[in-house]
All heavy atoms as a GROMACS GRO file, in nm:
protein
  617
    1MET      N    1  -1.518   3.913  -4.338
    1MET     CA    2  -1.379   3.875  -4.331
    1MET      C    3  -1.321   3.865  -4.473
    1MET      O    4  -1.384   3.810  -4.562
    1MET     CB    5  -1.368   3.739  -4.262
    1MET     CG    6  -1.228   3.697  -4.233
    1MET     SD    7  -1.232   3.559  -4.120
    1MET     CE    8  -1.109   3.458  -4.192
    2ALA      N    9  -1.204   3.923  -4.492
    2ALA     CA   10  -1.142   3.923  -4.624
    2ALA      C   11  -1.092   3.784  -4.660
    2ALA      O   12  -1.040   3.712  -4.577
    2ALA     CB   13  -1.026   4.022  -4.626
    3LYS      N   14  -1.107   3.749  -4.788
    3LYS     CA   15  -1.066   3.618  -4.836
    3LYS      C   16  -0.916   3.618  -4.864
    3LYS      O   17  -0.864   3.712  -4.924
    3LYS     CB   18  -1.142   3.584  -4.963
    3LYS     CG   19  -1.125   3.442  -5.007
    3LYS     CD   20  -1.219   3.412  -5.122
    3LYS     CE   21  -1.206   3.269  -5.164
    3LYS     NZ   22  -1.292   3.236  -5.275
    4LYS      N   23  -0.846   3.515  -4.815
    4LYS     CA   24  -0.702   3.501  -4.840
    4LYS      C   25  -0.681   3.421  -4.966
    4LYS      O   26  -0.741   3.315  -4.985
    4LYS     CB   27  -0.635   3.430  -4.722
    4LYS     CG   28  -0.653   3.498  -4.590
    4LYS     CD   29  -0.535   3.583  -4.562
    4LYS     CE   30  -0.551   3.645  -4.425
    4LYS     NZ   31  -0.437   3.712  -4.378
    5TYR      N   32  -0.596   3.471  -5.053
    5TYR     CA   33  -0.571   3.402  -5.179
    5TYR      C   34  -0.437   3.332  -5.176
    5TYR      O   35  -0.341   3.382  -5.118
    5TYR     CB   36  -0.574   3.503  -5.295
    5TYR     CG   37  -0.713   3.552  -5.324
    5TYR    CD1   38  -0.757   3.674  -5.274
    5TYR    CD2   39  -0.800   3.477  -5.400
    5TYR    CE1   40  -0.885   3.719  -5.300
    5TYR    CE2   41  -0.928   3.520  -5.426
    5TYR     CZ   42  -0.970   3.642  -5.376
    5TYR     OH   43  -1.098   3.684  -5.402
    6LYS      N   44  -0.434   3.216  -5.239
    6LYS     CA   45  -0.309   3.143  -5.251
    6LYS      C   46  -0.230   3.197  -5.370
    6LYS      O   47  -0.288   3.238  -5.470
    6LYS     CB   48  -0.337   2.994  -5.275
    6LYS     CG   49  -0.393   2.923  -5.156
    6LYS     CD   50  -0.410   2.776  -5.189
    6LYS     CE   51  -0.469   2.702  -5.072
    6LYS     NZ   52  -0.493   2.561  -5.105
    7LEU      N   53  -0.099   3.196  -5.356
    7LEU     CA   54  -0.013   3.239  -5.466
    7LEU      C   55   0.015   3.121  -5.557
    7LEU      O   56   0.034   3.009  -5.511
    7LEU     CB   57   0.118   3.294  -5.410
    7LEU     CG   58   0.107   3.419  -5.323
    7LEU    CD1   59   0.239   3.447  -5.256
    7LEU    CD2   60   0.064   3.536  -5.406
    8LYS      N   61   0.017   3.146  -5.686
    8LYS     CA   62   0.047   3.039  -5.781
    8LYS      C   63   0.198   3.020  -5.792
    8LYS      O   64   0.273   3.116  -5.799
    8LYS     CB   65  -0.010   3.074  -5.918
    8LYS     CG   66  -0.160   3.068  -5.922
    8LYS     CD   67  -0.202   2.972  -6.030
    8LYS     CE   68  -0.353   2.958  -6.027
    8LYS     NZ   69  -0.401   2.874  -6.136
    9THR      N   70   0.239   2.896  -5.796
    9THR     CA   71   0.380   2.862  -5.811
    9THR      C   72   0.415   2.854  -5.958
    9THR      O   73   0.343   2.793  -6.036
    9THR     CB   74   0.409   2.726  -5.744
    9THR    OG1   75   0.378   2.736  -5.607
    9THR    CG2   76   0.553   2.686  -5.761
   10HIS      N   77   0.527   2.915  -5.995
   10HIS     CA   78   0.580   2.903  -6.131
   10HIS      C   79   0.645   2.765  -6.141
   10HIS      O   80   0.749   2.739  -6.080
   10HIS     CB   81   0.681   3.014  -6.158
   10HIS     CG   82   0.724   3.022  -6.300
   10HIS    ND1   83   0.846   2.974  -6.342
   10HIS    CD2   84   0.662   3.071  -6.409
   10HIS    CE1   85   0.856   2.995  -6.472
   10HIS    NE2   86   0.746   3.053  -6.515
   11LYS      N   87   0.580   2.674  -6.213
   11LYS     CA   88   0.618   2.534  -6.211
   11LYS      C   89   0.758   2.508  -6.267
   11LYS      O   90   0.829   2.420  -6.218
   11LYS     CB   91   0.516   2.450  -6.288
   11LYS     CG   92   0.384   2.438  -6.215
   11LYS     CD   93   0.407   2.378  -6.079
   11LYS     CE   94   0.279   2.331  -6.016
   11LYS     NZ   95   0.302   2.266  -5.887
   12ALA      N   96   0.799   2.581  -6.369
   12ALA     CA   97   0.933   2.561  -6.425
   12ALA      C   98   1.040   2.598  -6.322
   12ALA      O   99   1.143   2.531  -6.313
   12ALA     CB  100   0.949   2.645  -6.550
   13THR      N  101   1.013   2.701  -6.243
   13THR     CA  102   1.107   2.740  -6.138
   13THR      C  103   1.112   2.636  -6.028
   13THR      O  104   1.219   2.601  -5.978
   13THR     CB  105   1.064   2.876  -6.078
   13THR    OG1  106   1.054   2.971  -6.183
   13THR    CG2  107   1.164   2.925  -5.976
   14ALA      N  108   0.997   2.583  -5.990
   14ALA     CA  109   0.991   2.483  -5.884
   14ALA      C  110   1.064   2.355  -5.923
   14ALA      O  111   1.121   2.287  -5.836
   14ALA     CB  112   0.845   2.451  -5.852
   15LYS      N  113   1.068   2.323  -6.052
   15LYS     CA  114   1.136   2.202  -6.096
   15LYS      C  115   1.287   2.220  -6.104
   15LYS      O  116   1.361   2.124  -6.090
   15LYS     CB  117   1.083   2.161  -6.234
   15LYS     CG  118   0.943   2.109  -6.231
   15LYS     CD  119   0.887   2.094  -6.371
   15LYS     CE  120   0.738   2.066  -6.364
   15LYS     NZ  121   0.675   2.070  -6.496
   16ARG      N  122   1.331   2.344  -6.126
   16ARG     CA  123   1.474   2.367  -6.148
   16ARG      C  124   1.553   2.398  -6.021
   16ARG      O  125   1.675   2.382  -6.020
   16ARG     CB  126   1.493   2.484  -6.245
   16ARG     CG  127   1.466   2.450  -6.388
   16ARG     CD  128   1.474   2.573  -6.475
   16ARG     NE  129   1.466   2.538  -6.616
   16ARG     CZ  130   1.350   2.526  -6.682
   16ARG    NH1  131   1.236   2.544  -6.618
   16ARG    NH2  132   1.349   2.494  -6.809
   17PHE      N  133   1.487   2.442  -5.916
   17PHE     CA  134   1.558   2.486  -5.796
   17PHE      C  135   1.506   2.414  -5.673
   17PHE      O  136   1.394   2.362  -5.673
   17PHE     CB  137   1.540   2.637  -5.776
   17PHE     CG  138   1.591   2.719  -5.891
   17PHE    CD1  139   1.504   2.764  -5.989
   17PHE    CD2  140   1.724   2.750  -5.902
   17PHE    CE1  141   1.550   2.837  -6.096
   17PHE    CE2  142   1.771   2.825  -6.008
   17PHE     CZ  143   1.684   2.869  -6.106
   18ARG      N  144   1.589   2.411  -5.568
   18ARG     CA  145   1.546   2.360  -5.439
   18ARG      C  146   1.609   2.444  -5.329
   18ARG      O  147   1.712   2.508  -5.350
   18ARG     CB  148   1.577   2.212  -5.422
   18ARG     CG  149   1.720   2.175  -5.445
   18ARG     CD  150   1.735   2.026  -5.444
   18ARG     NE  151   1.755   1.980  -5.308
   18ARG     CZ  152   1.793   1.858  -5.277
   18ARG    NH1  153   1.812   1.770  -5.371
   18ARG    NH2  154   1.812   1.824  -5.153
   19VAL      N  155   1.547   2.442  -5.213
   19VAL     CA  156   1.591   2.524  -5.101
   19VAL      C  157   1.644   2.433  -4.992
   19VAL      O  158   1.583   2.331  -4.958
   19VAL     CB  159   1.475   2.612  -5.048
   19VAL    CG1  160   1.520   2.696  -4.930
   19VAL    CG2  161   1.423   2.701  -5.157
   20THR      N  162   1.759   2.471  -4.933
   20THR     CA  163   1.817   2.394  -4.824
   20THR      C  164   1.748   2.430  -4.693
   20THR      O  165   1.663   2.520  -4.689
   20THR     CB  166   1.967   2.423  -4.811
   20THR    OG1  167   1.984   2.562  -4.779
   20THR    CG2  168   2.041   2.389  -4.939
   21GLY      N  169   1.785   2.363  -4.587
   21GLY     CA  170   1.728   2.390  -4.456
   21GLY      C  171   1.762   2.529  -4.406
   21GLY      O  172   1.686   2.589  -4.330
   22THR      N  173   1.877   2.581  -4.446
   22THR     CA  174   1.918   2.715  -4.402
   22THR      C  175   1.860   2.825  -4.490
   22THR      O  176   1.880   2.942  -4.462
   22THR     CB  177   2.072   2.727  -4.403
   22THR    OG1  178   2.121   2.695  -4.532
   22THR    CG2  179   2.134   2.636  -4.299
   23GLY      N  180   1.791   2.787  -4.600
   23GLY     CA  181   1.727   2.886  -4.684
   23GLY      C  182   1.802   2.921  -4.810
   23GLY      O  183   1.761   3.009  -4.886
   24LYS      N  184   1.916   2.853  -4.837
   24LYS     CA  185   1.989   2.879  -4.960
   24LYS      C  186   1.916   2.814  -5.078
   24LYS      O  187   1.862   2.704  -5.065
   24LYS     CB  188   2.130   2.819  -4.952
   24LYS     CG  189   2.222   2.890  -4.858
   24LYS     CD  190   2.357   2.823  -4.861
   24LYS     CE  191   2.447   2.880  -4.754
   24LYS     NZ  192   2.572   2.802  -4.743
   25VAL      N  193   1.919   2.881  -5.192
   25VAL     CA  194   1.858   2.827  -5.313
   25VAL      C  195   1.968   2.761  -5.394
   25VAL      O  196   2.071   2.821  -5.422
   25VAL     CB  197   1.790   2.938  -5.396
   25VAL    CG1  198   1.728   2.881  -5.521
   25VAL    CG2  199   1.684   3.008  -5.312
   26LEU      N  200   1.945   2.633  -5.432
   26LEU     CA  201   2.044   2.558  -5.509
   26LEU      C  202   1.993   2.532  -5.649
   26LEU      O  203   1.873   2.519  -5.671
   26LEU     CB  204   2.072   2.423  -5.441
   26LEU     CG  205   2.130   2.426  -5.302
   26LEU    CD1  206   2.149   2.284  -5.252
   26LEU    CD2  207   2.261   2.500  -5.297
   27ARG      N  208   2.087   2.525  -5.742
   27ARG     CA  209   2.053   2.493  -5.880
   27ARG      C  210   2.145   2.381  -5.928
   27ARG      O  211   2.252   2.359  -5.872
   27ARG     CB  212   2.070   2.614  -5.971
   27ARG     CG  213   2.214   2.655  -5.991
   27ARG     CD  214   2.228   2.762  -6.098
   27ARG     NE  215   2.365   2.806  -6.111
   27ARG     CZ  216   2.455   2.749  -6.190
   27ARG    NH1  217   2.425   2.644  -6.261
   27ARG    NH2  218   2.578   2.798  -6.198
   28THR      N  219   2.101   2.310  -6.033
   28THR     CA  220   2.186   2.209  -6.093
   28THR      C  221   2.254   2.268  -6.216
   28THR      O  222   2.210   2.370  -6.269
   28THR     CB  223   2.102   2.086  -6.136
   28THR    OG1  224   1.996   2.130  -6.220
   28THR    CG2  225   2.045   2.015  -6.016
   29LYS      N  226   2.359   2.203  -6.259
   29LYS     CA  227   2.431   2.248  -6.377
   29LYS      C  228   2.364   2.198  -6.503
   29LYS      O  229   2.296   2.095  -6.502
   29LYS     CB  230   2.575   2.198  -6.372
   29LYS     CG  231   2.656   2.258  -6.260
   29LYS     CD  232   2.799   2.217  -6.272
   29LYS     CE  233   2.882   2.284  -6.165
   29LYS     NZ  234   3.024   2.252  -6.180
   30GLY      N  235   2.381   2.270  -6.611
   30GLY     CA  236   2.326   2.229  -6.739
   30GLY      C  237   2.422   2.142  -6.816
   30GLY      O  238   2.531   2.110  -6.770
   31GLY      N  239   2.381   2.102  -6.936
   31GLY     CA  240   2.468   2.024  -7.022
   31GLY      C  241   2.467   1.876  -6.992
   31GLY      O  242   2.566   1.807  -7.017
   32LYS      N  243   2.357   1.825  -6.935
   32LYS     CA  244   2.351   1.684  -6.898
   32LYS      C  245   2.255   1.604  -6.984
   32LYS      O  246   2.240   1.484  -6.965
   32LYS     CB  247   2.309   1.670  -6.752
   32LYS     CG  248   2.410   1.725  -6.655
   32LYS     CD  249   2.373   1.692  -6.514
   32LYS     CE  250   2.251   1.768  -6.470
   32LYS     NZ  251   2.224   1.753  -6.327
   33SER      N  252   2.187   1.667  -7.078
   33SER     CA  253   2.081   1.598  -7.150
   33SER      C  254   2.133   1.506  -7.260
   33SER      O  255   2.079   1.399  -7.281
   33SER     CB  256   1.982   1.700  -7.207
   33SER     OG  257   2.050   1.789  -7.292
   34HIS      N  258   2.238   1.546  -7.329
   34HIS     CA  259   2.293   1.458  -7.434
   34HIS      C  260   2.441   1.488  -7.450
   34HIS      O  261   2.496   1.578  -7.386
   34HIS     CB  262   2.217   1.477  -7.566
   34HIS     CG  263   2.213   1.616  -7.617
   34HIS    ND1  264   2.303   1.666  -7.706
   34HIS    CD2  265   2.130   1.719  -7.587
   34HIS    CE1  266   2.274   1.792  -7.732
   34HIS    NE2  267   2.171   1.828  -7.660
   35PHE      N  268   2.508   1.409  -7.534
   35PHE     CA  269   2.655   1.414  -7.554
   35PHE      C  270   2.731   1.381  -7.427
   35PHE      O  271   2.838   1.435  -7.402
   35PHE     CB  272   2.700   1.551  -7.608
   35PHE     CG  273   2.649   1.584  -7.744
   35PHE    CD1  274   2.588   1.705  -7.769
   35PHE    CD2  275   2.660   1.494  -7.849
   35PHE    CE1  276   2.539   1.736  -7.895
   35PHE    CE2  277   2.613   1.524  -7.975
   35PHE     CZ  278   2.552   1.646  -7.999
   36ARG      N  279   2.677   1.291  -7.348
   36ARG     CA  280   2.745   1.255  -7.224
   36ARG      C  281   2.857   1.154  -7.247
   36ARG      O  282   2.948   1.143  -7.166
   36ARG     CB  283   2.646   1.197  -7.123
   36ARG     CG  284   2.558   1.301  -7.059
   36ARG     CD  285   2.469   1.239  -6.956
   36ARG     NE  286   2.540   1.211  -6.834
   36ARG     CZ  287   2.510   1.257  -6.715
   36ARG    NH1  288   2.407   1.336  -6.701
   36ARG    NH2  289   2.580   1.227  -6.609
   37ARG      N  290   2.850   1.079  -7.356
   37ARG     CA  291   2.950   0.973  -7.378
   37ARG      C  292   3.089   1.031  -7.406
   37ARG      O  293   3.190   0.970  -7.368
   37ARG     CB  294   2.909   0.885  -7.497
   37ARG     CG  295   2.796   0.792  -7.463
   37ARG     CD  296   2.748   0.721  -7.584
   37ARG     NE  297   2.692   0.820  -7.678
   37ARG     CZ  298   2.639   0.790  -7.794
   37ARG    NH1  299   2.632   0.666  -7.833
   37ARG    NH2  300   2.591   0.884  -7.873
   38ARG      N  301   3.094   1.145  -7.469
   38ARG     CA  302   3.225   1.200  -7.504
   38ARG      C  303   3.288   1.279  -7.389
   38ARG      O  304   3.403   1.317  -7.398
   38ARG     CB  305   3.214   1.288  -7.628
   38ARG     CG  306   3.138   1.416  -7.608
   38ARG     CD  307   3.138   1.501  -7.732
   38ARG     NE  308   3.062   1.438  -7.838
   38ARG     CZ  309   3.024   1.500  -7.949
   38ARG    NH1  310   3.054   1.625  -7.968
   38ARG    NH2  311   2.955   1.437  -8.041
   39LYS      N  312   3.212   1.306  -7.284
   39LYS     CA  313   3.268   1.379  -7.169
   39LYS      C  314   3.339   1.283  -7.075
   39LYS      O  315   3.300   1.166  -7.061
   39LYS     CB  316   3.156   1.451  -7.095
   39LYS     CG  317   3.092   1.562  -7.174
   39LYS     CD  318   2.990   1.637  -7.092
   39LYS     CE  319   2.939   1.756  -7.169
   39LYS     NZ  320   2.800   1.747  -7.204
   40SER      N  321   3.442   1.334  -7.008
   40SER     CA  322   3.517   1.250  -6.915
   40SER      C  323   3.436   1.226  -6.788
   40SER      O  324   3.340   1.297  -6.758
   40SER     CB  325   3.650   1.316  -6.879
   40SER     OG  326   3.627   1.433  -6.803
   41THR      N  327   3.477   1.125  -6.712
   41THR     CA  328   3.407   1.089  -6.589
   41THR      C  329   3.413   1.204  -6.488
   41THR      O  330   3.315   1.230  -6.418
   41THR     CB  331   3.471   0.963  -6.527
   41THR    OG1  332   3.480   0.864  -6.628
   41THR    CG2  333   3.387   0.910  -6.413
   42ARG      N  334   3.526   1.271  -6.485
   42ARG     CA  335   3.541   1.383  -6.392
   42ARG      C  336   3.444   1.497  -6.423
   42ARG      O  337   3.385   1.557  -6.333
   42ARG     CB  338   3.684   1.435  -6.396
   42ARG     CG  339   3.711   1.544  -6.294
   42ARG     CD  340   3.849   1.601  -6.310
   42ARG     NE  341   3.949   1.509  -6.262
   42ARG     CZ  342   4.079   1.537  -6.256
   42ARG    NH1  343   4.123   1.653  -6.298
   42ARG    NH2  344   4.165   1.450  -6.211
   43VAL      N  345   3.427   1.525  -6.551
   43VAL     CA  346   3.334   1.630  -6.592
   43VAL      C  347   3.191   1.591  -6.559
   43VAL      O  348   3.112   1.672  -6.510
   43VAL     CB  349   3.350   1.660  -6.744
   43VAL    CG1  350   3.240   1.750  -6.794
   43VAL    CG2  351   3.485   1.722  -6.771
   44LEU      N  352   3.156   1.465  -6.583
   44LEU     CA  353   3.021   1.417  -6.554
   44LEU      C  354   2.991   1.421  -6.405
   44LEU      O  355   2.880   1.453  -6.364
   44LEU     CB  356   3.003   1.276  -6.608
   44LEU     CG  357   3.001   1.262  -6.759
   44LEU    CD1  358   3.000   1.118  -6.800
   44LEU    CD2  359   2.883   1.334  -6.819
   45GLN      N  360   3.091   1.390  -6.323
   45GLN     CA  361   3.071   1.398  -6.178
   45GLN      C  362   3.054   1.543  -6.134
   45GLN      O  363   2.976   1.573  -6.044
   45GLN     CB  364   3.190   1.336  -6.104
   45GLN     CG  365   3.189   1.185  -6.110
   45GLN     CD  366   3.314   1.125  -6.050
   45GLN    OE1  367   3.412   1.194  -6.024
   45GLN    NE2  368   3.311   0.994  -6.030
   46ALA      N  369   3.125   1.634  -6.199
   46ALA     CA  370   3.112   1.777  -6.166
   46ALA      C  371   2.975   1.830  -6.203
   46ALA      O  372   2.922   1.921  -6.138
   46ALA     CB  373   3.221   1.858  -6.236
   47LEU      N  374   2.913   1.774  -6.308
   47LEU     CA  375   2.780   1.818  -6.350
   47LEU      C  376   2.672   1.776  -6.251
   47LEU      O  377   2.565   1.834  -6.249
   47LEU     CB  378   2.747   1.762  -6.488
   47LEU     CG  379   2.823   1.820  -6.607
   47LEU    CD1  380   2.787   1.745  -6.733
   47LEU    CD2  381   2.794   1.968  -6.623
   48ASP      N  382   2.699   1.673  -6.171
   48ASP     CA  383   2.598   1.624  -6.077
   48ASP      C  384   2.587   1.710  -5.951
   48ASP      O  385   2.491   1.698  -5.877
   48ASP     CB  386   2.629   1.480  -6.037
   48ASP     CG  387   2.601   1.383  -6.151
   48ASP    OD1  388   2.521   1.419  -6.239
   48ASP    OD2  389   2.659   1.274  -6.151
   49LYS      N  390   2.687   1.794  -5.926
   49LYS     CA  391   2.686   1.876  -5.804
   49LYS      C  392   2.586   1.991  -5.816
   49LYS      O  393   2.554   2.037  -5.924
   49LYS     CB  394   2.825   1.932  -5.778
   49LYS     CG  395   2.924   1.825  -5.737
   49LYS     CD  396   3.053   1.886  -5.689
   49LYS     CE  397   3.141   1.782  -5.625
   49LYS     NZ  398   3.185   1.679  -5.716
   50LYS      N  399   2.538   2.037  -5.702
   50LYS     CA  400   2.445   2.149  -5.698
   50LYS      C  401   2.520   2.274  -5.654
   50LYS      O  402   2.609   2.268  -5.571
   50LYS     CB  403   2.331   2.119  -5.602
   50LYS     CG  404   2.252   1.998  -5.646
   50LYS     CD  405   2.119   1.993  -5.581
   50LYS     CE  406   2.030   1.884  -5.630
   50LYS     NZ  407   2.086   1.781  -5.711
   51LEU      N  408   2.483   2.388  -5.712
   51LEU     CA  409   2.551   2.514  -5.683
   51LEU      C  410   2.454   2.612  -5.618
   51LEU      O  411   2.336   2.616  -5.653
   51LEU     CB  412   2.603   2.577  -5.813
   51LEU     CG  413   2.712   2.502  -5.887
   51LEU    CD1  414   2.738   2.568  -6.020
   51LEU    CD2  415   2.838   2.497  -5.805
   52PRO      N  416   2.502   2.693  -5.524
   52PRO     CA  417   2.415   2.798  -5.468
   52PRO      C  418   2.391   2.908  -5.570
   52PRO      O  419   2.477   2.937  -5.653
   52PRO     CB  420   2.494   2.850  -5.348
   52PRO     CG  421   2.634   2.812  -5.373
   52PRO     CD  422   2.632   2.688  -5.458
   53VAL      N  423   2.275   2.969  -5.561
   53VAL     CA  424   2.235   3.073  -5.655
   53VAL      C  425   2.270   3.209  -5.596
   53VAL      O  426   2.268   3.228  -5.474
   53VAL     CB  427   2.083   3.062  -5.683
   53VAL    CG1  428   2.034   3.174  -5.770
   53VAL    CG2  429   2.053   2.930  -5.748
   54ASN      N  430   2.302   3.305  -5.682
   54ASN     CA  431   2.330   3.442  -5.643
   54ASN      C  432   2.213   3.499  -5.563
   54ASN      O  433   2.097   3.466  -5.589
   54ASN     CB  434   2.354   3.524  -5.771
   54ASN     CG  435   2.406   3.661  -5.745
   54ASN    OD1  436   2.407   3.707  -5.630
   54ASN    ND2  437   2.449   3.729  -5.849
   55ALA      N  438   2.239   3.584  -5.466
   55ALA     CA  439   2.136   3.635  -5.375
   55ALA      C  440   2.027   3.714  -5.447
   55ALA      O  441   1.909   3.703  -5.413
   55ALA     CB  442   2.201   3.722  -5.267
   56THR      N  443   2.064   3.791  -5.549
   56THR     CA  444   1.964   3.870  -5.620
   56THR      C  445   1.871   3.781  -5.702
   56THR      O  446   1.751   3.806  -5.710
   56THR     CB  447   2.031   3.973  -5.713
   56THR    OG1  448   2.122   3.905  -5.799
   56THR    CG2  449   2.105   4.077  -5.634
   57ILE      N  450   1.927   3.675  -5.760
   57ILE     CA  451   1.846   3.581  -5.837
   57ILE      C  452   1.763   3.495  -5.742
   57ILE      O  453   1.648   3.461  -5.773
   57ILE     CB  454   1.935   3.495  -5.929
   57ILE    CG1  455   2.008   3.586  -6.028
   57ILE    CG2  456   1.853   3.392  -6.004
   57ILE    CD1  457   2.116   3.518  -6.108
   58ALA      N  458   1.818   3.462  -5.626
   58ALA     CA  459   1.745   3.381  -5.528
   58ALA      C  460   1.620   3.453  -5.480
   58ALA      O  461   1.516   3.390  -5.458
   58ALA     CB  462   1.836   3.350  -5.409
   59LYS      N  463   1.626   3.582  -5.469
   59LYS     CA  464   1.509   3.661  -5.429
   59LYS      C  465   1.399   3.650  -5.533
   59LYS      O  466   1.281   3.637  -5.502
   59LYS     CB  467   1.551   3.806  -5.409
   59LYS     CG  468   1.446   3.894  -5.348
   59LYS     CD  469   1.501   4.034  -5.324
   59LYS     CE  470   1.395   4.124  -5.267
   59LYS     NZ  471   1.444   4.262  -5.252
   60ARG      N  472   1.437   3.654  -5.661
   60ARG     CA  473   1.342   3.640  -5.770
   60ARG      C  474   1.281   3.500  -5.774
   60ARG      O  475   1.163   3.482  -5.799
   60ARG     CB  476   1.413   3.671  -5.902
   60ARG     CG  477   1.318   3.691  -6.018
   60ARG     CD  478   1.393   3.717  -6.146
   60ARG     NE  479   1.494   3.820  -6.134
   60ARG     CZ  480   1.590   3.841  -6.223
   60ARG    NH1  481   1.597   3.766  -6.330
   60ARG    NH2  482   1.678   3.937  -6.206
   61ILE      N  483   1.364   3.399  -5.746
   61ILE     CA  484   1.317   3.260  -5.745
   61ILE      C  485   1.217   3.239  -5.633
   61ILE      O  486   1.114   3.174  -5.651
   61ILE     CB  487   1.436   3.164  -5.731
   61ILE    CG1  488   1.520   3.167  -5.858
   61ILE    CG2  489   1.390   3.022  -5.702
   61ILE    CD1  490   1.656   3.106  -5.844
   62LYS      N  491   1.244   3.297  -5.516
   62LYS     CA  492   1.152   3.282  -5.403
   62LYS      C  493   1.019   3.353  -5.429
   62LYS      O  494   0.916   3.312  -5.377
   62LYS     CB  495   1.216   3.336  -5.276
   62LYS     CG  496   1.324   3.244  -5.223
   62LYS     CD  497   1.392   3.300  -5.099
   62LYS     CE  498   1.502   3.209  -5.052
   62LYS     NZ  499   1.575   3.263  -4.939
   63ALA      N  500   1.020   3.456  -5.513
   63ALA     CA  501   0.896   3.522  -5.549
   63ALA      C  502   0.816   3.438  -5.648
   63ALA      O  503   0.693   3.433  -5.642
   63ALA     CB  504   0.926   3.659  -5.608
   64LEU      N  505   0.886   3.370  -5.739
   64LEU     CA  506   0.818   3.287  -5.838
   64LEU      C  507   0.765   3.158  -5.778
   64LEU      O  508   0.662   3.107  -5.820
   64LEU     CB  509   0.914   3.253  -5.952
   64LEU     CG  510   0.942   3.363  -6.052
   64LEU    CD1  511   1.058   3.325  -6.142
   64LEU    CD2  512   0.820   3.394  -6.135
   65ALA      N  513   0.837   3.103  -5.680
   65ALA     CA  514   0.795   2.978  -5.615
   65ALA      C  515   0.791   3.002  -5.464
   65ALA      O  516   0.884   2.967  -5.393
   65ALA     CB  517   0.891   2.866  -5.651
   66PRO      N  518   0.683   3.064  -5.414
   66PRO     CA  519   0.681   3.104  -5.273
   66PRO      C  520   0.677   2.988  -5.174
   66PRO      O  521   0.716   3.004  -5.060
   66PRO     CB  522   0.553   3.188  -5.263
   66PRO     CG  523   0.470   3.147  -5.378
   66PRO     CD  524   0.563   3.104  -5.485
   67TYR      N  525   0.630   2.870  -5.216
   67TYR     CA  526   0.620   2.756  -5.125
   67TYR      C  527   0.733   2.656  -5.144
   67TYR      O  528   0.725   2.544  -5.098
   67TYR     CB  529   0.485   2.686  -5.145
   67TYR     CG  530   0.369   2.782  -5.136
   67TYR    CD1  531   0.294   2.814  -5.248
   67TYR    CD2  532   0.337   2.844  -5.014
   67TYR    CE1  533   0.188   2.904  -5.239
   67TYR    CE2  534   0.233   2.933  -5.006
   67TYR     CZ  535   0.159   2.963  -5.118
   67TYR     OH  536   0.055   3.051  -5.110
   68LEU      N  537   0.840   2.698  -5.210
   68LEU     CA  538   0.951   2.610  -5.240
   68LEU      C  539   1.021   2.562  -5.113
   68LEU      O  540   1.059   2.445  -5.103
   68LEU     CB  541   1.052   2.683  -5.330
   68LEU     CG  542   1.151   2.599  -5.407
   68LEU    CD1  543   1.079   2.504  -5.501
   68LEU    CD2  544   1.244   2.688  -5.486
   69ALA      N  545   1.033   2.648  -5.015
   69ALA     CA  546   1.099   2.611  -4.890
   69ALA      C  547   1.009   2.528  -4.801
   69ALA      O  548   1.057   2.450  -4.719
   69ALA     CB  549   1.146   2.736  -4.815
   70LYS      N  550   0.879   2.542  -4.818
   70LYS     CA  551   0.784   2.471  -4.731
   70LYS      C  552   0.780   2.322  -4.763
   70LYS      O  553   0.782   2.239  -4.673
   70LYS     CB  554   0.644   2.532  -4.747
   70LYS     CG  555   0.546   2.483  -4.645
   70LYS     CD  556   0.418   2.563  -4.651
   70LYS     CE  557   0.324   2.517  -4.542
   70LYS     NZ  558   0.198   2.586  -4.546
   71TYR      N  559   0.775   2.288  -4.892
   71TYR     CA  560   0.771   2.149  -4.935
   71TYR      C  561   0.904   2.115  -4.998
   71TYR      O  562   0.933   2.158  -5.108
   71TYR     CB  563   0.658   2.128  -5.036
   71TYR     CG  564   0.525   2.175  -4.987
   71TYR    CD1  565   0.459   2.281  -5.048
   71TYR    CD2  566   0.465   2.115  -4.878
   71TYR    CE1  567   0.338   2.325  -5.003
   71TYR    CE2  568   0.342   2.159  -4.832
   71TYR     CZ  569   0.280   2.264  -4.896
   71TYR     OH  570   0.159   2.307  -4.850
   72ARG      N  571   0.986   2.038  -4.928
   72ARG     CA  572   1.120   2.007  -4.976
   72ARG      C  573   1.118   1.924  -5.104
   72ARG      O  574   1.173   1.960  -5.205
   72ARG     CB  575   1.199   1.930  -4.870
   72ARG     CG  576   1.220   2.010  -4.747
   72ARG     CD  577   1.363   2.056  -4.734
   72ARG     NE  578   1.381   2.130  -4.609
   72ARG     CZ  579   1.349   2.255  -4.594
   72ARG    NH1  580   1.295   2.323  -4.693
   72ARG    NH2  581   1.368   2.317  -4.480
   73GLN      N  582   1.051   1.808  -5.101
   73GLN     CA  583   1.051   1.720  -5.216
   73GLN      C  584   0.932   1.747  -5.308
   73GLN      O  585   0.943   1.822  -5.402
   73GLN     CB  586   1.047   1.574  -5.169
   73GLN     CG  587   1.174   1.533  -5.093
   73GLN     CD  588   1.297   1.535  -5.180
   73GLN    OE1  589   1.291   1.496  -5.296
   73GLN    NE2  590   1.408   1.580  -5.128
   74ASN      N  591   0.820   1.689  -5.277
   74ASN     CA  592   0.703   1.704  -5.360
   74ASN      C  593   0.589   1.764  -5.278
   74ASN      O  594   0.572   1.730  -5.161
   74ASN     CB  595   0.657   1.568  -5.415
   74ASN     CG  596   0.758   1.510  -5.508
   74ASN    OD1  597   0.814   1.582  -5.589
   74ASN    ND2  598   0.785   1.382  -5.496
   75PRO      N  599   0.511   1.851  -5.337
   75PRO     CA  600   0.398   1.906  -5.262
   75PRO      C  601   0.294   1.798  -5.234
   75PRO      O  602   0.285   1.702  -5.308
   75PRO     CB  603   0.343   2.014  -5.354
   75PRO     CG  604   0.395   1.981  -5.488
   75PRO     CD  605   0.522   1.907  -5.469
   76PRO      N  606   0.219   1.812  -5.125
   76PRO     CA  607   0.119   1.711  -5.094
   76PRO      C  608   0.009   1.708  -5.199
   76PRO      O  609  -0.021   1.809  -5.262
   76PRO     CB  610   0.065   1.754  -4.958
   76PRO     CG  611   0.095   1.898  -4.949
   76PRO     CD  612   0.222   1.921  -5.028
   77ALA      N  613  -0.052   1.592  -5.218
   77ALA     CA  614  -0.154   1.575  -5.321
   77ALA      C  615  -0.284   1.645  -5.283
   77ALA      O  616  -0.312   1.672  -5.171
   77ALA     CB  617  -0.181   1.428  -5.343
   0.00000   0.00000   0.00000
């Protein structure tokens, strides 16, 4: 019987993206690490929202992190 191999997850991709129940890949906005004090409250609230990823890039993300949709939050220990 042939041995089945597990695919390795690209960890940086798994940390940056998440998949919804319908299969859409979401990303967060950048620019949140520093210089937050000078930005307005409206801008900071806009940075907290998640955006859907382009379909061509989403295909690449799903290849890099194949189990992203299986484990929503954290993978089991």
